[in-house]
N, C-alpha and C positions, 0 to 999 in steps of 0.2 A: 435462678441461674438458667441461662439458655446456651446450649451448645449445638452448633450446626455441624453435621457430618456430611462431607462431600466424598462420595465413593466414585473413583475413576476407573474401576474394573469393568468387565463385560457382563457381570451378573450370572456367570455360569455356576452350576450347583456345587462343583468341587473347588470353587475359588476359596483358598484359605483366608483371604482378606475378609470375606463375608463372615466367616466364623469369628474372626477377631473382633470386628466391629459390632456384631450381634451380641457378643459377650460383654463388650464395653457398654453398649446401650442398656443392657440389663442392670449393670452395676450403677450407672449414672441415674437411671430412673429410680432405683432404690434410694438414691441420695436426693430425691426430689428435684432432679435436674430435667428440664424440658429439652428433649433431644429431637431435632428435626433432621431427617436424612434426605439428601439430594443425590439420587442416582444419575450421574452425569450422562450415562449412555441412553437414558430416557429423555434427557433434556438437551439433545444435540442442537436443536434449532433455537434454543434460548440461552445458551451458555454465555453469550455476550452481555446479557442483562442480569445474569445470576449473581453478579457481585453485589447487587442491591440487597440481597438477603444477609449480607455481612452486618448490616446496621442493626439487625435484630439480636445478634449474638454477643455473648460475653467471651466465648472461646469457640474454636473450631477444630475439627479433625479432618485432615486431608489423608484419605486412604486410597492406595493404588496397588495394583498387582503387576509385577514384572513377569511377563509371560515369554518374552524373547529378548527385549532390550528396552530400557528406559521406563518412564512412568506412564506412558501411553498418551495418545493424542487428546482424549477428552479432558484429562487433568491439565495438560499443557495449554489447551485452548481456554480453559477456565482461568488459569493463572495469567494468560495473555490479556484476557478481558479485565482482570484485576489491575494489571499494570497500566492499561490504556485508559480505563474509565472509572475505576473505583475511587472512592474518597479516601485518600491516604491518611487523613486524620482519624478516620474510623479504624483503619487497619492498624494504626500505631497503638491502639489500646487493646488489640485482640491477641490472645494467646493461641498458638497453633501447635497441635500435636500431630506429627507425621506417623502414618502406619504404612509400611511397605513390606509386602510378603512376596516371595519369589518362588516360582516353580521351576526355574532354570538357573539363572545367575543374575546378580546385579542388585540385590536388595540394599547393599551398603551405598552404592552409587545413587540408587533411587531415593533413598532417604536424604542423602546429601543434597540432591537436586531440590527436593522440597524445602529443606532447611534454608539453603542459599536463596531460593526464590522468595521465601517469606521474609527473610531478613532484609533483602534488597527492597522489597515492597514496604518495609518499615515496621513489620509486626514483631511480636514477641514469641519465643519458642518454649515449648515444653519437651520433656523427655519423650521420645517416641518408641515405637515398637517396630522391629524389623526381624525377618527370619526367612529361612529356606525350608520349604515343605516338599518332601518327595512324595509322601502319601497322605492325602487329606484325612482319611479315616483314622490312621494311626495318630496324626497330629491332634485331631479333635478328641480322641480318647485319652490323651495324656493329661492327668489331673494337675501335674506340676505346671504345664503350659497354661492351663486355665487359671490357676492361681496367679501366675505371673501377669497375665492379661488383666485380671481383676485389680491387682495392685497398681498397675499402670493407670487404669481408669480412675482409681481413688486418688492417685498422685495428680492427675489432671484436675480433678475437682479441687484439691487443696491448693494447687498452684493458682487457679483462677480466683478462688475465694479469698486467698491471702494476698493476691496481687503481688506475687514475689518479683523482686527486681532482679535484673541480670546485668552483667558487665557489658560495656559497649563492644560492638562487633565491627571488624574491619569492613564487613559488607555494607554497613551503614555509611562508612566513609566513601566507599565506592559509589553508593547511591547518590551521595551529596556532591560528588565531584566528577569522577570519570564518566558515570553513566547518566549525565544530565541529558534529558531529551529536549530537543528543540521543537516545541509545539506550543500551541496557543493554550494559555492557562484558562481553564474553564471552572466555573462555579460547580459545586456538586449537582445542583439541579440541571445545569446545562449538560454536564457529563452524562447524567442519567438519560436525558432526552436524546442525546447523540447516540448512546448505546442502544436505545430502543429503535432508532432509525436504522442503525447498522444491523440489528437482528431481523429487520423486515426484509426478506428476500426480494419482494417485488419492488420495494423502494430502492434497494441497492442496485437491482438490475436496471431500473429506469435511470438512475444516476449514472451508471456506467455507460449506458447507451447514449445519454446526453453528452457525457464527456467525450466519448469517441466521436460523436457527430461534430462537436465544437472543435475537437483536435483536428479532425480532417478538414474542416472549414478553414481554420487558421493556417494549417499547413499549406493548403492550396493558395490562400491569399499571400502568405509569406513567399512561397515559391514564385508566384506570379509577380509579386513586387520586386523580388530579387532579379529575375530574368528580364522582365519588361523595363524595370527601372534602369538596369544596366544598359539596355539598348538606347533608351532616351538620353542617358548621360553621355554615352559614346558619340551619339549624333551631335549633341551640343558641343562637346569638347573638340571634335574634329572639323567643325564647320569652318570653311574658308570662303570668305566673301568673294563674289564674282560680279563685277559691274556689268550691267546689261542683262542679267539673268533674273527673270521673274517667272517662277514656275511653281505648280502645285502637284505634289505626289501623294498618291494613296497606295499604301502597302498592306496586302493581306498576308499575314504570317501564320502558317499552320502551327497550332499549339497555343496561340495567343488569341483570346476571344475577341478583343477589340482591334479593329484595323488601326494602322498608324498613318497619320498625315504629316507631311513635311511641306512647309510653305517657305520658299526662298524668294526674297525681294531685295536684290543687290546685296547690301551688307546686313540685312536683318533676317532672322530665322525664327520660325514658329513651328514647333513640333509637339505632338501629343497624340492622344488616342481619341478616335471618333471618325465618323464618316463625313466626307465632303463631296458635294455633288458636281463640282466643276473642275475636277482634277485633270491636269494635262497628261499625266501618266498614271495608269493603274497597274501595279505589279503584284505578282503572287509568288511566294517562295517559302521554303521550309525553314525551320529553326536552325537546322544544321548548315544550310547554305548561308543563312544570316550570320552564324558564328564564324564561318570561313571568311566572310567579307569583313566582319568586325576585327578579326585577328590579322587581317592583311594577307591571308592565304589566297584570296580571290578578290574580284572586283564586281561591281554591278554589271559591267559590260560582259565580262567573262561568264558570269552566271547566266546572263541572257543568251549569249551565243551558244553555250553548252546545253541549254534547255533546262538548267536547274532553276531558272526563274522565268516565268512568263510575264509578258507586259503588253499593254496596248496603249497607243497614243503616239506622240511625236518621238521619233528615235533620237534626234539630236538633244531633245530635252532629257531623255533617259541617260544618254552618255555623259551629260553634264553632271550627273550625280557623283561620278568618280572625281570630278574636278573640285566640287565644293565639299566633298567628304573624302579626303585622301587617307584612307585607312592603311 
């Protein structure tokens, strides 16, 4: 029989949880059980792949210490990785015994957290150990407490060996209905590979940088498409044919990388982005001035006369813009 012990405390000398799990290890080893301890505080950088160790076990012990509130971040991170990446078929056959000792308050809540988490993951529960310890020395010297812990360890051994059944839990119903996660279903091998990538800090950093770069690139393109596309659309929609007018306009707009060309030939219109060499009028204006013209708050002629737009070329051809594009 193999039992994995996951310790989520900080490893300080007077941690009462250490005394409890050390006593349990002694009893289990006397029963010829192979016990492997994982100190989560020493495995901070590999917690995301630690779920792979569950495959080796017949049962596990989740041990944590409440020093101010809750079960602590290391244990929470380990359970998160189990939820995200672990093989749920493996967890379904695993018995879990919670051990939660408190030096302040909250051992009941801590044990409930571990029990609920394991049931939602799909695993099986064993009777756990919880308690409040004010003085570690007094606690460790108490023979009755030592006997209690030993009996609990023996009960864990019997539960796993006999594969005791348990009644269905409402947490299982929650797992199967309310808490369905919308994610890609991965094979166990794919899940392990993904968790290895996630645990690689350099890989994660590079992926984040690539995503940020792509996000910025697409944002710029979408913004440009929305603003520039709107301008072209308005030009086409507002075009009013004028017989006898054949003119080419080149517009340089601040904030838009490509210049705009407008070619009018009587009742035909060609508008787009690019440079033309034989423009009759070359104008330069800001996006704000352009917005005022498109909204009807100004005209090309007003913008030129006020200095908000500069232009060179034939003045009559410039004023014709307001006739063929009556915004």
